[in-house]
C-alpha positions as CSV (number, residue, x, y, z in Angstrom):
1,X,115.5,91.8,121.4
2,X,111.9,89.9,121.5
3,X,108.9,90.3,119.5
4,X,106.7,93.0,120.6
5,X,103.6,90.7,119.9
6,X,105.1,87.3,120.9
7,X,107.4,88.3,124.1
8,X,108.9,84.6,123.9
9,X,110.0,84.6,120.1
10,X,113.2,86.4,119.6
11,X,113.0,89.4,116.9
12,X,114.4,89.1,113.5
13,X,113.2,92.5,112.3
14,X,112.5,95.9,113.6
15,X,109.3,98.1,112.8
16,X,110.6,101.2,110.5
17,X,108.2,103.3,112.5
18,X,108.4,102.5,116.0
19,X,111.4,100.2,116.3
20,X,109.5,97.7,117.9
21,X,110.9,94.1,117.5
22,X,109.2,91.6,115.3
23,X,109.3,87.9,115.2
24,X,109.5,85.9,111.9
25,X,105.7,85.4,111.9
26,X,104.9,89.3,112.5
27,X,107.7,90.5,110.1
28,X,106.0,88.5,107.2
29,X,102.6,89.7,108.2
30,X,102.6,92.4,105.7
31,X,104.7,93.1,102.5
32,X,107.3,94.4,104.5
33,X,108.2,94.3,108.3
34,X,105.9,96.7,110.1
35,X,104.1,96.1,113.4
36,X,100.1,96.2,113.2
37,X,99.8,99.6,114.9
38,X,102.1,101.2,112.8
39,X,100.3,99.5,109.8
40,X,96.9,100.7,111.0
41,X,98.2,104.2,111.4
42,X,99.7,104.1,107.7
43,X,96.3,103.0,106.5
44,X,94.4,105.5,108.2
45,X,96.7,108.4,106.9
46,X,96.6,107.0,103.5
47,X,92.8,106.9,103.5
48,X,92.8,110.6,104.5
49,X,95.5,111.4,102.1
50,X,93.2,109.9,99.2
51,X,89.7,110.7,100.5
52,X,90.3,114.6,101.4
53,X,90.7,115.7,97.7
54,X,87.9,113.5,96.5
55,X,85.4,115.1,99.4
56,X,86.7,118.9,98.4
57,X,86.2,117.9,94.7
58,X,82.7,116.7,95.5
59,X,81.8,119.7,97.6
60,X,83.2,122.0,94.8
61,X,81.4,120.2,92.1
62,X,78.2,120.5,94.0
63,X,78.8,124.2,94.5
64,X,79.8,124.8,90.8
65,X,76.6,123.0,89.6
66,X,74.3,124.8,92.0
67,X,75.5,128.2,91.4
68,X,76.1,127.6,87.5
69,X,78.0,130.9,87.3
70,X,79.0,130.1,83.6
71,X,75.8,129.6,81.9
72,X,73.3,131.6,80.3
73,X,71.0,128.9,79.6
74,X,70.9,127.0,82.8
75,X,70.9,123.7,81.1
76,X,72.1,120.4,83.0
77,X,75.3,120.2,80.5
78,X,76.2,123.7,81.4
79,X,75.8,123.0,85.1
80,X,78.0,119.9,84.9
81,X,80.6,121.8,83.1
82,X,80.6,124.6,85.8
83,X,80.8,121.7,88.4
84,X,84.0,120.6,86.4
85,X,85.6,123.7,86.1
86,X,85.3,124.3,89.8
87,X,87.2,120.9,90.5
88,X,89.6,121.6,87.8
89,X,90.9,124.9,89.4
90,X,91.4,123.2,92.6
91,X,93.2,120.1,91.5
92,X,94.9,122.4,88.8
93,X,96.1,124.8,91.6
94,X,97.2,121.9,93.9
95,X,99.2,120.6,90.9
96,X,100.8,124.0,89.9
97,X,101.8,124.4,93.4
98,X,103.6,120.9,93.4
99,X,105.4,122.2,89.8
100,X,105.9,125.8,91.2
101,X,105.9,125.9,95.1
102,X,105.4,129.2,96.7
103,X,106.1,131.6,93.9
104,X,105.4,135.0,95.1
105,X,105.3,138.5,92.9
106,X,106.1,141.8,95.0
107,X,104.7,144.7,93.2
108,X,101.7,146.9,93.3
109,X,98.4,145.6,94.1
110,X,97.4,145.6,90.3
111,X,100.2,143.4,89.5
112,X,99.6,140.9,92.5
113,X,95.8,140.7,91.2
114,X,96.8,140.0,87.5
115,X,99.4,137.3,88.8
116,X,96.5,135.8,90.8
117,X,94.1,135.6,87.8
118,X,96.8,134.1,85.9
119,X,97.4,131.5,88.3
120,X,93.8,130.7,88.5
121,X,93.6,130.7,84.7
122,X,96.5,128.3,84.6
123,X,95.2,126.1,87.3
124,X,91.8,125.8,85.3
125,X,93.7,124.8,82.1
126,X,96.2,122.3,84.0
127,X,93.2,121.0,86.0
128,X,91.1,120.5,83.1
129,X,93.1,118.0,81.7
130,X,94.5,116.5,85.0
131,X,91.4,116.0,86.9
132,X,90.2,112.8,85.5
133,X,93.7,111.3,86.3
134,X,93.9,112.7,89.6
135,X,90.2,111.5,90.6
136,X,91.1,108.1,89.4
137,X,94.3,107.8,91.3
138,X,92.6,108.9,94.4
139,X,89.6,106.6,94.0
140,X,91.8,103.6,93.5
141,X,93.7,104.9,96.6
142,X,90.6,104.7,98.6
143,X,89.4,101.3,97.4
144,X,93.2,99.9,98.3
145,X,92.9,101.4,101.8
146,X,89.4,100.0,102.4
147,X,90.2,96.7,100.9
148,X,93.2,95.8,102.9
């Protein structure tokens, strides 16, 4: 088998994603043997993976900040807290479903509604603590995707 990019060079490795042959130079271009096309695909997937939660979080913060559902005074501090709670519920919900995937309660409508409220409350508590770490992780992921 020969290298996909250099047809006159013999392949020393194969791309794990597409199986194309890679010569010595191509195999050592990145930290592990992968062809350029597959590396670009992975970068786009990682950028989408890290940037989508940040975008959704920014939209939710804006909605919470502008609606200010939790305040009686309307001060800027209350608006910021309301925006943070909106983000916290979202990130907490995602984290809760990673810990407890798809747990359904079958019963009357009252029980299902109570369970939904309980999940939202737990999401807010979990998210309140986890949101700064999730934001930092995703921001670093976006920076790494852009800089490489």
